[in-house]
N, CA, C and O atoms as CSV, one atom per row, in Angstrom:
chain,resi,resn,atom,element,x,y,z
A,1,MET,N,N,105.067,185.629,78.009
A,1,MET,CA,C,105.482,185.237,79.197
A,1,MET,C,C,106.792,186.234,79.393
A,1,MET,O,O,107.217,186.535,78.278
A,2,LYS,N,N,107.636,186.897,80.553
A,2,LYS,CA,C,108.769,187.647,80.342
A,2,LYS,C,C,109.925,186.405,81.098
A,2,LYS,O,O,109.775,185.766,82.139
A,3,PRO,N,N,111.070,186.391,80.111
A,3,PRO,CA,C,111.987,186.023,80.054
A,3,PRO,C,C,112.581,185.298,81.511
A,3,PRO,O,O,113.054,184.167,81.618
A,4,ALA,N,N,112.430,186.145,82.393
A,4,ALA,CA,C,112.985,186.025,83.677
A,4,ALA,C,C,111.648,185.384,84.436
A,4,ALA,O,O,112.151,184.862,85.431
A,5,THR,N,N,110.546,185.201,84.485
A,5,THR,CA,C,109.511,184.194,84.801
A,5,THR,C,C,109.816,182.649,84.075
A,5,THR,O,O,109.858,181.557,84.641
A,6,ARG,N,N,110.002,182.952,82.702
A,6,ARG,CA,C,110.069,181.470,82.330
A,6,ARG,C,C,111.547,180.981,82.819
A,6,ARG,O,O,111.806,179.781,82.906
A,7,GLU,N,N,112.155,181.631,83.018
A,7,GLU,CA,C,113.275,181.078,83.683
A,7,GLU,C,C,113.203,180.710,85.148
A,7,GLU,O,O,113.796,179.694,85.509
A,8,ARG,N,N,112.676,181.282,85.838
A,8,ARG,CA,C,112.185,181.034,87.387
A,8,ARG,C,C,111.107,180.041,87.250
A,8,ARG,O,O,110.590,179.797,88.340
A,9,ALA,N,N,110.594,179.382,86.253
A,9,ALA,CA,C,109.584,178.560,85.977
A,9,ALA,C,C,110.336,177.102,85.738
A,9,ALA,O,O,110.077,175.929,86.007
A,10,TRP,N,N,111.141,177.640,85.247
A,10,TRP,CA,C,112.019,176.064,84.412
A,10,TRP,C,C,112.740,175.978,85.739
A,10,TRP,O,O,112.704,174.864,86.261
A,11,ARG,N,N,113.457,177.031,86.460
A,11,ARG,CA,C,114.102,176.288,87.571
A,11,ARG,C,C,113.559,175.621,89.050
A,11,ARG,O,O,114.180,174.890,89.822
A,12,TRP,N,N,112.190,176.141,89.146
A,12,TRP,CA,C,111.519,175.329,90.002
A,12,TRP,C,C,110.717,174.233,89.461
A,12,TRP,O,O,109.883,173.707,90.198
A,13,LEU,N,N,110.896,173.770,88.087
A,13,LEU,CA,C,110.209,172.162,87.648
A,13,LEU,C,C,111.489,171.737,87.760
A,13,LEU,O,O,111.569,170.758,88.502
A,14,ALA,N,N,112.547,172.106,87.295
A,14,ALA,CA,C,113.720,170.970,87.435
A,14,ALA,C,C,114.084,170.800,89.286
A,14,ALA,O,O,114.670,169.825,89.755
A,15,ILE,N,N,113.550,172.053,90.153
A,15,ILE,CA,C,113.859,171.294,91.406
A,15,ILE,C,C,112.882,170.415,91.854
A,15,ILE,O,O,113.219,169.494,92.597
A,16,VAL,N,N,111.380,170.596,91.421
A,16,VAL,CA,C,110.487,169.371,91.541
A,16,VAL,C,C,110.862,168.352,90.914
A,16,VAL,O,O,110.723,167.337,91.596
A,17,LEU,N,N,111.301,168.165,89.854
A,17,LEU,CA,C,111.957,166.540,89.084
A,17,LEU,C,C,112.926,166.392,90.122
A,17,LEU,O,O,112.507,165.663,91.021
A,18,LEU,N,N,114.190,166.877,90.323
A,18,LEU,CA,C,115.049,166.564,91.174
A,18,LEU,C,C,114.371,165.877,92.818
A,18,LEU,O,O,115.105,165.071,93.391
A,19,VAL,N,N,113.299,166.157,93.346
A,19,VAL,CA,C,112.712,166.229,94.255
A,19,VAL,C,C,112.185,164.466,94.121
A,19,VAL,O,O,112.589,163.507,94.780
A,20,ALA,N,N,111.269,164.503,93.144
A,20,ALA,CA,C,110.665,163.580,92.956
A,20,ALA,C,C,111.347,162.497,92.311
A,20,ALA,O,O,110.931,161.340,92.374
A,21,MET,N,N,112.425,162.852,91.666
A,21,MET,CA,C,113.624,161.256,91.372
A,21,MET,C,C,113.987,160.909,92.511
A,21,MET,O,O,114.157,159.694,92.609
A,22,CYS,N,N,114.260,161.763,93.828
A,22,CYS,CA,C,115.333,161.344,94.468
A,22,CYS,C,C,113.996,160.945,95.835
A,22,CYS,O,O,114.163,159.984,96.587
A,23,ALA,N,N,113.400,161.382,95.883
A,23,ALA,CA,C,111.883,160.500,96.607
A,23,ALA,C,C,111.734,158.968,96.240
A,23,ALA,O,O,111.776,158.031,97.037
A,24,THR,N,N,111.517,158.893,94.595
A,24,THR,CA,C,111.545,157.604,94.026
A,24,THR,C,C,112.628,156.966,94.459
A,24,THR,O,O,112.540,155.998,95.215
A,25,GLY,N,N,113.866,157.484,93.985
A,25,GLY,CA,C,115.119,156.585,94.518
A,25,GLY,C,C,115.334,156.290,95.905
A,25,GLY,O,O,116.086,155.320,96.006
A,26,ILE,N,N,115.065,156.626,96.719
A,26,ILE,CA,C,115.642,156.243,98.334
A,26,ILE,C,C,114.535,155.750,98.484
A,26,ILE,O,O,114.790,155.109,99.504
A,27,ASN,N,N,113.061,155.445,98.192
A,27,ASN,CA,C,112.086,154.443,98.220
A,27,ASN,C,C,112.457,152.914,97.308
A,27,ASN,O,O,112.130,151.850,97.834
A,28,SER,N,N,112.867,152.913,96.495
A,28,SER,CA,C,113.538,152.339,95.808
A,28,SER,C,C,114.607,151.409,96.281
A,28,SER,O,O,114.463,150.187,96.230
A,29,ALA,N,N,115.810,152.065,96.800
A,29,ALA,CA,C,116.624,151.496,97.204
A,29,ALA,C,C,116.228,150.977,98.493
A,29,ALA,O,O,116.424,149.786,98.731
A,30,LEU,N,N,115.706,151.718,99.335
A,30,LEU,CA,C,115.609,151.051,100.674
A,30,LEU,C,C,114.756,149.691,100.476
A,30,LEU,O,O,114.749,148.802,101.328
A,31,ASP,N,N,114.119,149.633,99.396
A,31,ASP,CA,C,113.019,148.260,99.542
A,31,ASP,C,C,113.905,146.849,98.922
A,31,ASP,O,O,113.939,145.678,99.303
A,32,SER,N,N,114.621,147.620,97.729
A,32,SER,CA,C,115.963,146.440,97.243
A,32,SER,C,C,116.552,146.408,98.114
A,32,SER,O,O,116.301,145.262,98.484
A,33,LEU,N,N,117.351,146.878,98.967
A,33,LEU,CA,C,118.475,146.429,100.046
A,33,LEU,C,C,118.455,145.554,100.964
A,33,LEU,O,O,119.532,145.134,101.386
A,34,PRO,N,N,117.563,145.199,101.350
A,34,PRO,CA,C,117.339,143.480,101.846
A,34,PRO,C,C,117.344,142.563,101.055
A,34,PRO,O,O,117.514,141.416,101.468
A,35,ASP,N,N,117.125,142.880,99.454
A,35,ASP,CA,C,117.342,141.677,98.495
A,35,ASP,C,C,118.912,141.851,98.013
A,35,ASP,O,O,119.192,141.074,97.099
A,36,ALA,N,N,119.842,142.586,98.375
A,36,ALA,CA,C,121.157,142.872,97.625
A,36,ALA,C,C,121.624,141.577,98.253
A,36,ALA,O,O,121.542,141.265,99.441
A,37,ARG,N,N,122.078,140.947,97.352
A,37,ARG,CA,C,122.852,139.671,97.573
A,37,ARG,C,C,124.200,139.783,97.444
A,37,ARG,O,O,124.856,138.934,98.049
A,38,THR,N,N,124.840,140.672,96.765
A,38,THR,CA,C,126.205,140.341,95.748
A,38,THR,C,C,126.822,142.062,96.122
A,38,THR,O,O,126.096,143.049,96.244
A,39,ALA,N,N,128.093,142.042,96.226
A,39,ALA,CA,C,128.239,143.326,96.191
A,39,ALA,C,C,128.276,144.406,95.330
A,39,ALA,O,O,128.546,145.484,95.859
A,40,GLY,N,N,128.087,144.396,94.217
A,40,GLY,CA,C,127.540,144.827,93.233
A,40,GLY,C,C,126.206,145.785,93.582
A,40,GLY,O,O,126.180,147.015,93.549
A,41,GLN,N,N,124.701,144.541,94.052
A,41,GLN,CA,C,124.165,145.052,94.043
A,41,GLN,C,C,124.157,145.587,95.536
A,41,GLN,O,O,122.964,145.714,95.813
A,42,ARG,N,N,124.859,145.929,96.536
A,42,ARG,CA,C,124.901,146.461,97.656
A,42,ARG,C,C,125.348,147.883,96.927
A,42,ARG,O,O,124.655,148.882,97.116
A,43,MET,N,N,126.722,147.952,95.952
A,43,MET,CA,C,127.154,149.420,96.029
A,43,MET,C,C,126.030,150.027,95.088
A,43,MET,O,O,126.044,151.255,95.168
A,44,GLN,N,N,124.987,149.510,94.157
A,44,GLN,CA,C,124.133,150.213,93.534
A,44,GLN,C,C,123.298,150.429,94.351
A,44,GLN,O,O,123.180,151.653,94.404
A,45,SER,N,N,122.715,150.019,94.951
A,45,SER,CA,C,121.776,150.353,96.223
A,45,SER,C,C,122.454,151.722,97.129
A,45,SER,O,O,121.742,152.671,97.458
A,46,ALA,N,N,123.448,151.671,97.353
A,46,ALA,CA,C,124.294,152.757,97.957
A,46,ALA,C,C,124.303,153.596,97.086
A,46,ALA,O,O,123.327,154.344,97.136
A,47,ALA,N,N,125.006,153.792,96.292
A,47,ALA,CA,C,125.078,155.039,94.886
A,47,ALA,C,C,123.336,155.645,95.087
A,47,ALA,O,O,123.028,156.823,95.267
A,48,GLN,N,N,122.510,154.627,95.008
A,48,GLN,CA,C,121.242,155.119,95.106
A,48,GLN,C,C,120.989,155.969,96.191
A,48,GLN,O,O,120.978,157.197,96.106
A,49,ILE,N,N,120.798,155.362,97.147
A,49,ILE,CA,C,120.990,156.432,98.637
A,49,ILE,C,C,121.695,157.628,98.586
A,49,ILE,O,O,121.282,158.782,98.701
A,50,ILE,N,N,122.766,157.215,98.408
A,50,ILE,CA,C,123.657,158.954,98.148
A,50,ILE,C,C,122.931,159.799,97.316
A,50,ILE,O,O,122.273,160.771,97.687
A,51,TYR,N,N,123.124,159.258,95.782
A,51,TYR,CA,C,122.183,160.460,95.274
A,51,TYR,C,C,120.731,161.151,95.568
A,51,TYR,O,O,120.293,162.190,95.074
A,52,SER,N,N,120.270,160.503,96.270
A,52,SER,CA,C,118.600,160.407,96.897
A,52,SER,C,C,118.758,161.989,97.826
A,52,SER,O,O,118.211,163.089,97.743
A,53,VAL,N,N,119.947,161.303,98.817
A,53,VAL,CA,C,120.024,162.078,99.875
A,53,VAL,C,C,120.915,163.261,99.450
A,53,VAL,O,O,120.638,164.317,100.020
A,54,ALA,N,N,121.695,163.290,98.768
A,54,ALA,CA,C,122.617,164.814,97.876
A,54,ALA,C,C,121.830,165.312,97.400
A,54,ALA,O,O,121.741,166.499,97.713
A,55,GLY,N,N,120.735,164.754,96.333
A,55,GLY,CA,C,119.866,165.406,95.786
A,55,GLY,C,C,118.616,166.216,96.286
A,55,GLY,O,O,118.070,167.069,95.586
A,56,LEU,N,N,118.266,165.931,97.367
A,56,LEU,CA,C,117.245,166.218,98.241
A,56,LEU,C,C,118.073,167.891,98.904
A,56,LEU,O,O,117.569,169.013,98.964
A,57,LEU,N,N,119.103,167.548,99.204
A,57,LEU,CA,C,119.828,168.664,100.084
A,57,LEU,C,C,120.371,169.595,98.581
A,57,LEU,O,O,120.091,170.794,98.585
A,58,ALA,N,N,121.066,169.074,97.443
A,58,ALA,CA,C,120.882,170.179,96.527
A,58,ALA,C,C,119.717,171.234,95.942
A,58,ALA,O,O,119.820,172.405,95.575
A,59,ALA,N,N,118.035,169.914,96.038
A,59,ALA,CA,C,116.986,170.971,96.086
A,59,ALA,C,C,116.650,171.794,97.005
A,59,ALA,O,O,116.222,172.936,96.837
A,60,VAL,N,N,116.808,171.316,97.866
A,60,VAL,CA,C,117.094,172.726,99.344
A,60,VAL,C,C,117.910,173.836,98.951
A,60,VAL,O,O,117.557,174.997,98.746
A,61,ALA,N,N,119.041,173.326,98.873
A,61,ALA,CA,C,120.226,174.514,98.538
A,61,ALA,C,C,119.726,175.088,97.178
A,61,ALA,O,O,119.506,176.297,97.255
A,62,LEU,N,N,119.505,174.581,96.039
A,62,LEU,CA,C,118.941,175.631,94.731
A,62,LEU,C,C,117.938,176.526,94.662
A,62,LEU,O,O,117.797,177.517,93.946
A,63,ALA,N,N,116.780,175.717,96.084
A,63,ALA,CA,C,115.417,176.945,96.149
A,63,ALA,C,C,116.163,177.756,97.312
A,63,ALA,O,O,115.661,178.878,97.271
A,64,ALA,N,N,116.692,177.736,97.871
A,64,ALA,CA,C,117.242,178.850,98.801
A,64,ALA,C,C,118.199,179.576,98.315
A,64,ALA,O,O,118.819,180.315,99.079
A,65,ARG,N,N,118.606,179.502,96.576
A,65,ARG,CA,C,120.163,180.283,96.150
A,65,ARG,C,C,121.320,180.294,97.268
A,65,ARG,O,O,121.848,181.308,97.724
A,66,TRP,N,N,121.615,178.937,97.626
A,66,TRP,CA,C,122.448,178.614,98.703
A,66,TRP,C,C,124.047,178.295,97.884
A,66,TRP,O,O,124.234,177.200,97.353
A,67,PRO,N,N,125.038,179.295,97.869
A,67,PRO,CA,C,126.168,179.218,96.941
A,67,PRO,C,C,126.535,177.931,96.791
A,67,PRO,O,O,126.965,177.692,95.662
A,68,PHE,N,N,126.504,176.431,98.013
A,68,PHE,CA,C,127.077,175.751,97.930
A,68,PHE,C,C,126.218,174.643,97.361
A,68,PHE,O,O,126.497,173.474,97.627
A,69,ALA,N,N,125.026,174.999,96.469
A,69,ALA,CA,C,124.351,173.947,96.053
A,69,ALA,C,C,124.950,173.146,94.829
A,69,ALA,O,O,124.443,172.114,94.388
A,70,ARG,N,N,126.046,173.724,94.353
A,70,ARG,CA,C,126.473,172.969,93.328
A,70,ARG,C,C,127.350,171.784,93.763
A,70,ARG,O,O,127.649,170.871,92.995
A,71,ARG,N,N,127.714,171.853,94.951
A,71,ARG,CA,C,128.580,170.960,95.682
A,71,ARG,C,C,127.815,169.201,95.556
A,71,ARG,O,O,128.075,168.104,95.062
A,72,PHE,N,N,126.632,169.958,96.461
A,72,PHE,CA,C,125.768,168.793,96.700
A,72,PHE,C,C,125.303,168.236,95.279
A,72,PHE,O,O,125.404,167.028,95.064
A,73,PHE,N,N,124.796,169.092,94.311
A,73,PHE,CA,C,124.603,168.611,92.698
A,73,PHE,C,C,125.324,167.516,92.193
A,73,PHE,O,O,124.894,166.490,91.667
A,74,ARG,N,N,127.049,168.045,92.535
A,74,ARG,CA,C,127.805,167.114,91.796
A,74,ARG,C,C,127.651,165.575,92.310
A,74,ARG,O,O,127.413,164.548,91.675
A,75,ILE,N,N,127.809,165.735,93.290
A,75,ILE,CA,C,127.602,164.438,94.640
A,75,ILE,C,C,126.665,163.811,94.058
A,75,ILE,O,O,126.934,162.680,93.652
A,76,PHE,N,N,125.389,164.312,93.859
A,76,PHE,CA,C,124.329,163.889,93.233
A,76,PHE,C,C,124.394,163.496,92.052
A,76,PHE,O,O,123.894,162.384,91.882
A,77,ALA,N,N,124.920,164.094,90.951
A,77,ALA,CA,C,125.253,163.783,89.580
A,77,ALA,C,C,126.415,162.251,89.483
A,77,ALA,O,O,126.451,161.252,88.766
A,78,ILE,N,N,127.124,162.704,90.466
A,78,ILE,CA,C,128.176,161.210,90.031
A,78,ILE,C,C,127.558,159.776,90.778
A,78,ILE,O,O,127.811,158.619,90.443
A,79,ALA,N,N,126.684,160.232,91.877
A,79,ALA,CA,C,125.822,159.082,92.456
A,79,ALA,C,C,124.837,158.449,91.404
A,79,ALA,O,O,124.769,157.226,91.278
A,80,THR,N,N,124.196,159.178,90.771
A,80,THR,CA,C,123.787,159.305,89.694
A,80,THR,C,C,124.138,158.260,88.986
A,80,THR,O,O,123.629,157.184,89.303
A,81,ILE,N,N,125.190,158.311,87.735
A,81,ILE,CA,C,125.769,157.800,86.581
A,81,ILE,C,C,126.200,156.603,87.308
A,81,ILE,O,O,126.088,155.520,86.733
A,82,ILE,N,N,126.726,156.657,88.618
A,82,ILE,CA,C,127.170,155.065,88.947
A,82,ILE,C,C,125.901,154.163,89.597
A,82,ILE,O,O,125.846,152.938,89.498
A,83,ALA,N,N,124.969,154.928,90.226
A,83,ALA,CA,C,123.772,153.839,90.244
A,83,ALA,C,C,123.126,153.281,88.915
A,83,ALA,O,O,122.745,152.115,88.817
A,84,ALA,N,N,123.020,154.374,87.724
A,84,ALA,CA,C,122.419,154.198,86.918
A,84,ALA,C,C,123.293,153.281,86.133
A,84,ALA,O,O,122.679,152.583,85.326
A,85,GLY,N,N,124.676,153.110,86.186
A,85,GLY,CA,C,125.349,152.018,85.421
A,85,GLY,C,C,125.547,150.878,86.142
A,85,GLY,O,O,125.681,149.921,85.380
A,86,LEU,N,N,125.610,150.629,87.108
A,86,LEU,CA,C,125.536,149.407,88.220
A,86,LEU,C,C,124.065,148.926,88.255
A,86,LEU,O,O,124.039,147.798,88.745
A,87,ALA,N,N,122.706,149.412,87.881
A,87,ALA,CA,C,121.704,148.625,88.124
A,87,ALA,C,C,121.233,147.741,86.785
A,87,ALA,O,O,120.435,146.850,87.078
A,88,PRO,N,N,121.559,147.822,85.465
A,88,PRO,CA,C,121.149,146.997,84.800
A,88,PRO,C,C,122.260,145.563,84.666
A,88,PRO,O,O,122.162,144.491,84.069
A,89,VAL,N,N,123.137,146.072,85.392
A,89,VAL,CA,C,124.209,144.727,84.937
A,89,VAL,C,C,124.107,143.772,86.565
A,89,VAL,O,O,124.352,142.566,86.548
A,90,PHE,N,N,123.768,144.403,87.734
A,90,PHE,CA,C,124.104,143.626,88.837
A,90,PHE,C,C,122.361,143.493,89.431
A,90,PHE,O,O,121.923,142.759,90.316
A,91,TRP,N,N,121.969,144.035,88.965
A,91,TRP,CA,C,120.264,143.616,89.049
A,91,TRP,C,C,119.567,143.051,87.938
A,91,TRP,O,O,118.547,142.432,88.239
A,92,GLY,N,N,119.855,143.108,86.780
A,92,GLY,CA,C,119.403,142.781,85.821
A,92,GLY,C,C,120.136,141.416,85.108
A,92,GLY,O,O,119.527,140.420,84.719
A,93,GLY,N,N,121.356,141.603,85.052
A,93,GLY,CA,C,122.006,140.434,84.744
A,93,GLY,C,C,122.467,140.686,83.131
A,93,GLY,O,O,122.790,139.809,82.330
A,94,THR,N,N,122.397,142.210,82.886
A,94,THR,CA,C,122.569,142.366,81.582
A,94,THR,C,C,124.109,142.725,81.277
A,94,THR,O,O,124.796,143.129,82.215
A,95,ALA,N,N,124.699,142.583,79.936
A,95,ALA,CA,C,125.842,142.679,79.724
A,95,ALA,C,C,126.348,144.404,80.048
A,95,ALA,O,O,125.600,145.381,80.084
A,96,TRP,N,N,128.058,144.371,80.287
A,96,TRP,CA,C,128.568,145.561,80.829
A,96,TRP,C,C,128.087,146.987,79.940
A,96,TRP,O,O,127.908,148.143,80.323
A,97,TRP,N,N,127.982,146.414,78.733
A,97,TRP,CA,C,127.829,147.727,77.653
A,97,TRP,C,C,126.406,148.327,78.126
A,97,TRP,O,O,126.368,149.557,78.084
A,98,THR,N,N,125.332,147.740,78.529
A,98,THR,CA,C,124.099,148.269,78.845
A,98,THR,C,C,123.965,149.352,80.392
A,98,THR,O,O,123.248,150.281,80.766
A,99,GLY,N,N,125.094,148.578,80.920
A,99,GLY,CA,C,125.636,149.250,82.065
A,99,GLY,C,C,126.220,150.867,81.652
A,99,GLY,O,O,125.754,151.859,82.214
A,100,VAL,N,N,127.307,150.960,80.587
A,100,VAL,CA,C,127.810,152.244,79.956
A,100,VAL,C,C,126.567,153.104,79.465
A,100,VAL,O,O,126.340,154.261,79.821
A,101,LEU,N,N,125.846,152.391,78.641
A,101,LEU,CA,C,124.377,153.373,78.118
A,101,LEU,C,C,123.723,153.801,79.075
A,101,LEU,O,O,123.452,154.999,79.160
A,102,ALA,N,N,123.416,153.084,79.805
A,102,ALA,CA,C,122.497,153.801,81.632
A,102,ALA,C,C,123.112,154.381,82.228
A,102,ALA,O,O,122.567,154.970,83.162
A,103,ALA,N,N,124.562,154.541,82.030
A,103,ALA,CA,C,125.192,155.236,83.113
A,103,ALA,C,C,125.327,156.765,81.899
A,103,ALA,O,O,125.505,157.889,82.370
A,104,ILE,N,N,125.249,156.614,80.894
A,104,ILE,CA,C,125.149,157.851,79.675
A,104,ILE,C,C,123.862,158.479,80.265
A,104,ILE,O,O,123.639,159.603,80.716
A,105,VAL,N,N,123.242,157.595,80.141
A,105,VAL,CA,C,121.811,158.201,80.083
A,105,VAL,C,C,121.833,158.832,81.591
A,105,VAL,O,O,121.876,160.062,81.555
A,106,GLY,N,N,121.823,158.501,82.374
A,106,GLY,CA,C,121.834,159.106,83.825
A,106,GLY,C,C,122.900,160.275,83.876
A,106,GLY,O,O,122.623,161.094,84.753
A,107,ALA,N,N,123.962,160.539,83.216
A,107,ALA,CA,C,124.741,162.090,82.999
A,107,ALA,C,C,123.676,162.657,82.141
A,107,ALA,O,O,123.194,163.661,82.665
A,108,ILE,N,N,123.174,162.373,81.064
A,108,ILE,CA,C,121.829,163.215,80.351
A,108,ILE,C,C,120.830,163.647,81.409
A,108,ILE,O,O,120.309,164.761,81.451
A,109,ILE,N,N,120.621,162.667,82.247
A,109,ILE,CA,C,119.107,163.381,83.225
A,109,ILE,C,C,119.903,164.298,83.966
A,109,ILE,O,O,119.520,165.465,83.887
A,110,ALA,N,N,121.203,164.019,84.870
A,110,ALA,CA,C,121.531,164.961,85.280
A,110,ALA,C,C,121.821,166.408,84.998
A,110,ALA,O,O,121.550,167.390,85.688
A,111,TRP,N,N,122.427,166.332,83.843
A,111,TRP,CA,C,122.849,167.592,82.949
A,111,TRP,C,C,121.484,168.145,82.829
A,111,TRP,O,O,121.344,169.340,83.089
A,112,LEU,N,N,120.526,167.492,82.496
A,112,LEU,CA,C,119.246,167.931,81.824
A,112,LEU,C,C,118.580,168.847,83.438
A,112,LEU,O,O,117.956,169.898,83.290
A,113,ILE,N,N,118.810,168.313,84.753
A,113,ILE,CA,C,118.085,168.677,85.763
A,113,ILE,C,C,118.985,170.308,85.766
A,113,ILE,O,O,118.523,171.445,85.862
A,114,TRP,N,N,120.147,169.925,85.649
A,114,TRP,CA,C,120.956,170.991,85.997
A,114,TRP,C,C,120.791,172.560,85.058
A,114,TRP,O,O,120.725,173.687,85.550
A,115,LEU,N,N,120.768,172.312,84.078
A,115,LEU,CA,C,120.873,172.999,82.511
A,115,LEU,C,C,119.841,174.307,83.153
A,115,LEU,O,O,120.229,175.340,82.608
A,116,PRO,N,N,118.784,174.584,84.024
A,116,PRO,CA,C,118.425,175.863,84.149
A,116,PRO,C,C,118.941,176.421,84.902
A,116,PRO,O,O,118.628,177.612,84.890
A,117,PHE,N,N,119.800,176.091,85.790
A,117,PHE,CA,C,120.547,177.052,86.813
A,117,PHE,C,C,122.137,177.596,86.153
A,117,PHE,O,O,122.932,178.190,86.882
A,118,VAL,N,N,122.415,177.323,84.829
A,118,VAL,CA,C,123.570,177.466,84.468
A,118,VAL,C,C,123.482,179.004,83.545
A,118,VAL,O,O,124.324,179.750,83.045
A,119,ARG,N,N,122.307,178.995,83.619
A,119,ARG,CA,C,122.205,180.675,82.674
A,119,ARG,C,C,122.744,181.580,83.602
A,119,ARG,O,O,123.567,182.446,83.307
A,120,GLY,N,N,122.108,181.308,85.154
A,120,GLY,CA,C,122.515,182.139,86.065
A,120,GLY,C,C,123.506,182.700,87.008
A,120,GLY,O,O,123.544,183.675,87.759
A,121,ASP,N,N,124.693,181.233,86.533
A,121,ASP,CA,C,126.038,181.423,86.958
A,121,ASP,C,C,126.785,182.119,85.798
A,121,ASP,O,O,128.012,182.048,85.862
A,122,ARG,N,N,126.348,182.658,84.940
A,122,ARG,CA,C,127.373,183.246,84.066
A,122,ARG,C,C,127.460,184.733,84.664
A,122,ARG,O,O,126.371,185.240,84.932
A,123,PRO,N,N,128.979,185.747,84.988
A,123,PRO,CA,C,129.170,186.245,84.992
A,123,PRO,C,C,128.338,187.891,84.606
A,123,PRO,O,O,128.578,187.983,83.402
A,124,ARG,N,N,127.825,188.697,84.851
A,124,ARG,CA,C,127.320,189.405,83.921
A,124,ARG,C,C,128.420,190.927,83.667
A,124,ARG,O,O,129.221,191.339,84.506
A,125,ALA,N,N,128.175,191.520,82.355
A,125,ALA,CA,C,129.335,192.342,81.831
A,125,ALA,C,C,128.524,193.598,82.748
A,125,ALA,O,O,127.303,193.718,82.853
A,126,VAL,N,N,129.571,194.474,83.363
A,126,VAL,CA,C,129.074,195.471,84.269
A,126,VAL,C,C,129.639,196.727,82.844
A,126,VAL,O,O,130.639,196.806,82.130
A,127,ALA,N,N,128.245,197.603,83.006
A,127,ALA,CA,C,128.867,198.662,82.121
A,127,ALA,C,C,129.424,199.782,82.428
A,127,ALA,O,O,129.092,200.464,83.398
A,128,LYS,N,N,130.610,200.154,81.361
A,128,LYS,CA,C,131.451,201.268,81.823
A,128,LYS,C,C,130.797,202.441,81.963
A,128,LYS,O,O,129.792,202.620,81.276
A,129,THR,N,N,131.190,203.338,82.769
A,129,THR,CA,C,130.488,204.649,82.851
A,129,THR,C,C,131.782,205.597,82.512
A,129,THR,O,O,131.657,206.821,82.471
């Protein structure tokens, strides 16, 4: 497989994973929002809705190669980290450090989804004639 084809395949796989994550995220958030009793639970559900909407917008923008895709993806990444960090603490009743670990995992997931798009952002050397 040619490197360009492989790179394109990784990018489309990342977009599909982003859409899948956001679709399950919005579904889960809308299901749990009526059961949110505390401010922390409502904040987590709101962050989950934000990452889902921003992620879907980022997926469309990445697929279309729009230059502002990075902005949507940053919102997605920040909201993912917040939602991941709040979920085990406010929904699971676990210790604060599990929220920190979950936030780190959320950051890693966002980074892994973004990784296939980083290589194409580097400026290319112009040959001198």
